[in-house]
N, C-alpha and C positions, 0 to 999 in steps of 0.2 A: 291175500294167499300167503301161507306160512312157508318159510324157507326150510328146506329139508336139511341143509348142511348146519351142523350144530356150531354154536359158539363155545369155544373152549375156555374153561376156567381153571386157574391154579390157585390152590389154597395154601397159604403160609401160616402154619400153626394148626394144631388140631387138639386143643384143650378143650375146656368147657364150651366155649363159644364155637370153635372150629368143628367140633364133633356135631353140634346142633345145627350148624350151617350144612354140613354134609347130609345129616339125616333129612333136613327139609328139602334140599335139593334133590334127593333121591325119591322121597315119598311124594313130593308135590311136583315131580318133573313135568307131567302133562300140563298142569295149571300154569306153571312158570313158562312153558313153551307157548301156551296160548296167549299169555299176557304180553310176552315179549315179541312174538312173531317168528320165533325160531327156537329149536331145541337149545338147552345148555348142557354141556357135558363137563363133568369133573375130570380134568385131565391129569392131575397130579396133586399130591398133598405133601408138603415139606414139614418134617418134624425133626426134633432133636433126638428123641428116643424111639427108634423104630420097632423095638421089641415090646413096647407097651401095648397091652391088650386095649383095643379101641373098638367097642361093640358097634356094628353097623358100618365100620369104615373098610372099604376094600383094601386088602393088604397089598394088591398089585399096584395101587396108586401111590403108595407110600414111599417117600425118598428122603434122604438126609441131605441131598444136594440142592438146596434152595436156589442157589445161583444159577445152576444148570436149568433148573425148571423155568425160571423167569426169562432165561436167554433163548429158550426154544424157537422163538419166532412164530409159532402157530397159536400162542396163547393170546386170547382176546382180552381177557380181564384177569387181573390178579386180585385176590382177596387176602388182605394182610391182618391177621389177628394174633401176631406173636407179641406185640407191645414193645415198649422201650425204644431207645434211639437207635442203636446199632444192634444187629445188622439191618433192622428194618428199613432205615433211611437208604442204605445202599442198594437193598433188594428192590425198593419202590422206584428209585431213580433208574435202575437197570432195567426194570419192567417198562418204564416209559420209553427208554432208548430203543427197546425191541418191539415197539408197537402196541404194548398192552396198556389198557386203562386200569385204574386202581380203585378198589374199595377198601377203606381201612377203618379200623376201630380204634386206632392209636392216638389217644388224646395228647399223651406226652410229646410225641413226635410233631403232630400238627401245631400244638401250642408253641413249641420251640422253634420249628423251622418250616411253618406252613408256606411262608412266602416263596422260599426257595422251591419247595414241592410244587407249588402251583405254576411257578415259572418253568420248571422241568416238564410239567404236564402239557403246558401250553406250547413249548417249543417242540414237542413231539405229537402235537394234535391229539392229545389224549385227555381223559377225564380223570379228576381226583375227587371222589366222594367220600364222606366221613360222618354220615348221620349218627352212626353208632358210637362215635367218639365223645358224645356230649351226655346223653341222658337215656341210655339204653333204647327202650322201645319208643320212648316219646318223641314225636317228630318235632324237631326244633330247628335244625339247620335248614331244611327245605322251606319251612314257613318263613324264617327270617330272610333267607337268601333269595326266595322266589315270590311267595304269596305277599310279603310285605315290601317288596322291591319298590313299589310306587309310593310307599308311605315313609314318614320320618320317625324311627324308633328313638325315644328319649331315655328309656330305662328298661333294664332286664334285671329282675330280682328273683333269685331262685334257690331252692334246696336241691342241690345236684349230686349229693353224695348219700347213698342210702345207709351206709354204715354209721355215719355220724348222726343222721336223723333218728335211727333206731336207738342210739345211745342217749341222746338228748330226750327223746320221747319216753324212755324208760325212767330217766332221772325225774322227769316231770310227773309221770303217772304213778310211780312207786315210791319216790323220795330216795331212791338209791343214789350213791355217790358215783363219781365217774368210774372208778375202778370196777365196782360191782356191775355196772352197766356194760362196761366193755367186756368183762368176763362172760356175761350173758350173750352178747353179740357174737363172740368167738365161739361159745359153745353151739350156737345156732347156725354157724357158718356165715353170718353176715360180716364178720371181721376176719382178716387174714391173720396168720400166725404173727406176722410183723405188720401191725396196723398203721405204721408211720404215715404212709401216703395218704390215708384217709384222715386220721385224727389230727394230724399237723396241717391239713388243708392242701396239701400239694396236688391232690386228685381234683378237688374243686377249683384250684386256681388254674390248672390247665384248661378246664372247661370254661372258666370265665374268660379267659383269654381268647378262646375260640369264638364264644358268643359276642364279645365286645367287638372283635374285628369284623364279624358278619353284620352285626346290628348297626354299627357306625361307620362302615365302609372305610376302615382305616386299619393299619397294622398294629396289632397288639400281640405281644409274646408273653410267655409266663413270667419272664423276668419284669415285665411291667405291672404285674399284679401284686398288690399288697396282700400278704398272707398271714393269718393267725389261725392256729388250730383251736381245739376245744378242751385240751388237756387241763387248762386252768379253770374251767368252769366247775363251780362247786354247787352242792345241794343248797347252800345259802343263797346263790345267785338265782337259782330256780325258784326258791321261796320268794325272794324279792320280786322276781318277775311276776309271780302269781299275785302278790299283793297289789302290783300295778295293773292287774288285768292283762297281763302278757304272758308269753311263753318264750322259751329261748331256742333259737335255730342257728345252725351254721349256714350262712347265707353267701351266695355269690352275687355281687352287686356290680353292674356295669352301668354307668350313667353318663349321659351327655351334659356338659356344663350349661347352665342357664343361658349363657351368651353364645352357646354353640361353638366356641372356639377351642374346646379341649374335651377330653373324656377321662373318666376315671374307672379303674377295675380293681375289685378288692374282695377278699374272702375273710370273714371273721364271724365270731359268735355274735348274736344281737338279740335283743328282745324285741318282740313284734306283738302288737295287740291281738287279743284273741278274736277280735272282729275281722282281722285281715284273712284272706283265704289260705294263705300259707300256714297259718297257725294251726289249721285242722289236718295238715298233712302228717300222718302217723307212720310208725313202724319204719320200714326200709324203703318207703316210696319217695319219689322225686316229684317236684312241681316247679314250674318256671312262670313267673308273672311278667308279662311284657306290656309296656305302656308306649303307645304310638299316637302321633297326632291325630290321624284320621280314624284309625281303627278303635282307638281308645284302650281299655284294659282288656288283655286276653290272658287266659291262664291254661297252661299245658301240664297235664298230670298223668302219672303212671308209674310202672315199675321201671326203675332207672339202672338196673344191673341184672346180672344172671345169664345163663346160657341162652334160654328161649327168647327173652326180651331183646338181648343184644343182637342174636341172630336175625330176629325180625327186621331190625333196622338195617342190617347188613344185606339182607335179601331184598329189602325195598330198593337200596342203592343198586344192587346188582341188576335188578329189572331196569331201572332208569338208565344205567350205563349201557346194557346190552341194547336197549332201544336206540340209543344214541349211535352205537356202532352200526346197527342196521341202516340208519338214516344217513350215515356218513357225516354226522355232526358231532359236536361236543356240547355239554351243558355248561351252566354258569361256572366261571373260574373265579379267581380272586377279585374282589372289588375293594380297592383301597384308595379311591380317587380323592377322598376328603383330606388325607394326610394330617388328620388331627393329632396333635401331641397328646401324650398321656400324662395327666397331672399327677404329682406325687400325693401320698395319703395326707400330708399335712394341709392340702388344700380342700380336702373333703369336709363338707359341711353336714352335720347331723346332730341328733340329740344324744346325751350321755346319762347314764345312770352310774354314780360314784358312791361307793361305800366306804366311810372313814372311821377308823378307831380313834377316839379322842379322849382327852381328859374331861371328867364330869365335874366342870366347875363353871362359874359365871364368866361370860365374855368369849367363850370358845366359838360359838356360833357366829358372833360379830366378827371375829378374826378371820374365819373361813370365808364368810360372805365378802369381806374386804378384799381377800385374795382373788376371788372370782371377778369381783368388779374391776380390780386393777388390770386384769388380763382380758377384759372385754367379753367375759362369758356370763350370761345372764341366767339366773337360777329360776326354774319353774316351780318346783316343790322341794320341801325339806321335811324329813321325818327324823326325830331324835328320840333316843331311848338310852337309858343308863342307870347304873347303880354301883355302889362301893367304889367310887372314884373313877370308874371306867364308863364310857358311852360310846354310842354308835350314832353316826350322821349318815343318813342316806339322802343324797342330793340328785334330783333330776333337772337337767339344764334345758334351757331352750336351744335352738339349733346354733351350733358354733363350729368353727373350723377346727380340725384335729390338731393342728399346730397350736392354736390357742389353748385348747384343752390340756395338751401336753405340757406347755409352760405353766399352767395353772397348777396342775398336779405336782410339778417340780417345786413350785413355790410353797405348796401345801406341806410337802416333805420337810421343809426347813423350819416349820412351826414347831416349837417345843411342845405345844398342846396336842399336836397330831402324832398319835403312836404309830399310825401306819395306814396305808391305803389298802384296804381289804380286797376291793375289786373295782374294776372299771369296765362298763359294757356299753356299746352303742345301742341306741333305740331307733329302729327302723320301721318302715311300713306305715308311716302316718302321714 
C-alpha cells in the first residue's frame, strides 16, 4: 500500500544536471511514487542566481539560502549537484545533522573527504549515495559496492572522462594534433572553457579514488592517485601506437598488488591493444573494465557525462534512498576494513614504450641496451630508423617497475649519443 504523505526533497544546484533532475521528478512523478512506495515532492531548489531563466523550474521553489533549506527539518533527502568542496561539504553535513539523507554527484568532494562524509551520515542514521559522481549514467558504484560484495575485485581499468576520450579518439581517427582536437571538443561542447580538470586528469583521478576505495574496501583519496594528463600526447605517439596495433587512451587504473598487501591508483595516458574492449570506446563515451576473482571480466559502458545521463544516476540513487527512508533503514556505508596501504607510482609494474632521438652511428643501440640491462629493465622490441646523422629508437619493454624505468631514462639522458627522450608511454591492457 502506498503512503500518501510525500517524501520531501531539497535540490542544491540547478544547472544542467539539476534542471534535468527537476524535469524528471516532475514528468515522472507517478512512476517514481510507484517505484518508491510514496510520492516525492520537490520542496526547494537552492541556486546562486535566482534571476536566471530556468525553463520548467517552479519559481516559487527557488531560493538563494541553501543553508536554511537543508536546516528545515522536514526535508527527507537532499540532492547536491553544485560541485566543488565548499559550500557543498558544509551543506551536506548540515543536512545529515537535520535528519536528511544525501544524494550527491560531487566526485571532487567524495574523493577528497569521503571518509568524513560517511562517518557523518552514519552518526546521524542517514544515507550517502553518489552513483552520479563516477561515470554519469553508467552503474558502477552500486555493482561494486553491492553486486560484487561477495567477490574479490583485483583490478578496475577504465575510461572515465568523456572529454579526453573524445580528444584522443579524434587524434587517432583524423591524425589531428592535441590542440586541434581540443578545439573541436570545445566547439562541440565536450570541453569546458577551462578544460584543465579534464585534460590534466584531475576529474579522472577523483573518480579513480572513489572506485579504488569501493573496489578494495580501503580508504583512497585523490591525493593517493598518481595523475598525468594528456597534454603531452603527440600525433607521433598516436602513430607509434598504431604501428604496434594499439590506440592511446587516458586510463584510470586501480589495482590490488599480486600479494594482496597493497593497492595502487593512477591516471595517465597509455597504449592499449586494439583487441582490448576499451580500445573500441569512441567519442565522448566512458567504459570501465572490472576484473574479479569469481565473476571474471566485466565491462560497463555508456555515456559518462551530460545532464540526462547524470540525472539518471541521481534519480536512481534517490529511489534507493527514499525506499530506505520508508523502511526505516540505511543502505551500505563506507567499507574500509582491509586498511590496505596505497603504494607509490614507483612500485607499479607495467610495460613501456620509449622513443629516443639518438646519433646515427655504430654502437648507439648497444649503449642504450646496456643502460636498460644495468637498471634491470628487459627490452621486448626495438625499432630503429635514421638518416643524415640523426636516428630514432623506439623501444618497448617487458614489464618493469616505474622506479626502474625512471632511473633508466635518467641514465639515458646522460649519454652523449642520446639527443633526447621524445616520449614515454605505458602499455596497458595486456
